[in-house]
C-alpha positions in Angstrom: 60.1 125.6 97.0 61.9 122.2 96.9 61.8 120.0 99.9 65.3 119.3 101.4 66.3 116.6 103.8 69.1 117.1 106.2 70.4 113.7 107.2 73.6 114.9 108.8 72.9 113.4 112.1 72.1 110.0 110.7 75.6 109.6 109.2 78.1 107.2 110.8 80.8 109.9 110.7 78.6 111.9 113.1 77.0 109.3 115.4 79.2 106.3 115.0 79.3 103.1 113.1 76.8 101.2 115.3 73.8 103.3 114.4 75.0 105.6 111.7 74.5 105.2 108.0 77.6 105.1 105.7 77.9 107.0 102.5 78.2 103.7 100.6 74.8 102.5 101.9 73.2 105.6 100.6 74.9 105.3 97.2 73.7 101.7 97.0 70.1 103.0 97.2 70.4 105.5 94.4 69.4 103.1 91.6 66.6 101.3 93.4 65.1 104.7 94.4 65.3 106.0 90.8 63.4 102.8 89.7 60.8 103.3 92.4 60.4 107.0 91.5 60.0 106.2 87.8 57.3 103.6 88.7 55.5 106.2 90.8 55.7 108.8 87.9 54.4 106.2 85.5 51.5 105.2 87.7 50.6 108.9 88.3 50.6 109.6 84.5 48.2 106.7 84.0 45.8 108.1 86.7 46.5 105.4 89.3 47.6 107.8 92.0 45.2 110.7 91.9 46.0 111.9 95.4 49.2 113.3 94.1 47.3 116.0 92.2 45.0 117.0 95.1 46.9 120.3 95.7 46.2 121.4 92.1 42.5 120.5 92.2 41.3 124.0 92.9 37.7 123.3 91.7 37.4 120.6 94.4 38.9 122.8 97.0 36.4 125.6 96.2 33.5 123.1 96.6 34.9 121.9 99.9 35.4 125.4 101.2 31.9 126.4 100.2 30.4 123.3 102.0 32.6 124.0 105.0 31.2 127.6 105.1 27.6 126.3 105.0 28.3 123.7 107.7 30.1 126.1 109.9 26.9 128.2 110.2 24.8 125.2 111.2 27.1 123.2 113.5 29.5 123.8 116.4 30.9 120.3 116.7 31.6 117.3 114.5 32.0 113.7 115.4 34.3 111.4 113.5 33.7 107.7 114.0 36.5 105.4 113.0 38.6 102.5 114.1 42.3 102.2 114.1 43.9 104.4 111.5 40.8 105.7 109.9 40.5 108.6 112.4 44.2 109.5 112.4 43.9 112.0 109.6 41.2 113.9 111.4 43.2 113.8 114.7 46.3 115.1 113.0 44.4 118.0 111.4 42.7 118.8 114.7 46.0 119.0 116.5 47.6 121.0 113.7 44.8 123.6 113.6 44.0 124.0 117.2 46.0 125.8 119.9 48.2 123.6 122.0 46.1 124.0 125.2 42.7 123.5 123.4 40.2 121.5 125.4 
C-alpha cells in the first residue's frame, strides 16, 4: 500500500499567501527531490543505509521475538537509561503500545 500525502491545507489557495505554499514552489522542488532520492537509492544499494531494509529482515525479527518471549517470563519492568534523544524511540513505542491512561 503506497503512502500518500494530502497537503491540501498547506496550499496558498486554501490558507492564503502569507503562510500557504504555491504550486510553483512545489514544482521547483521536483528536480532537487529526485536527485536526493536517487542518492538515497544509490547509498541503499551500496549497503550504506541498512535500516531501510529492517522490515524485510525476518530472521532478525524472529530472533528478537524469541528473546522478548524469554525476557517476558523473567521480568515485569525494564529501565531504559538515556540522555536527550536516545530514549525517544523507547518512549514513542511505549506510548504507542500502551493504553492512553496507562500509569
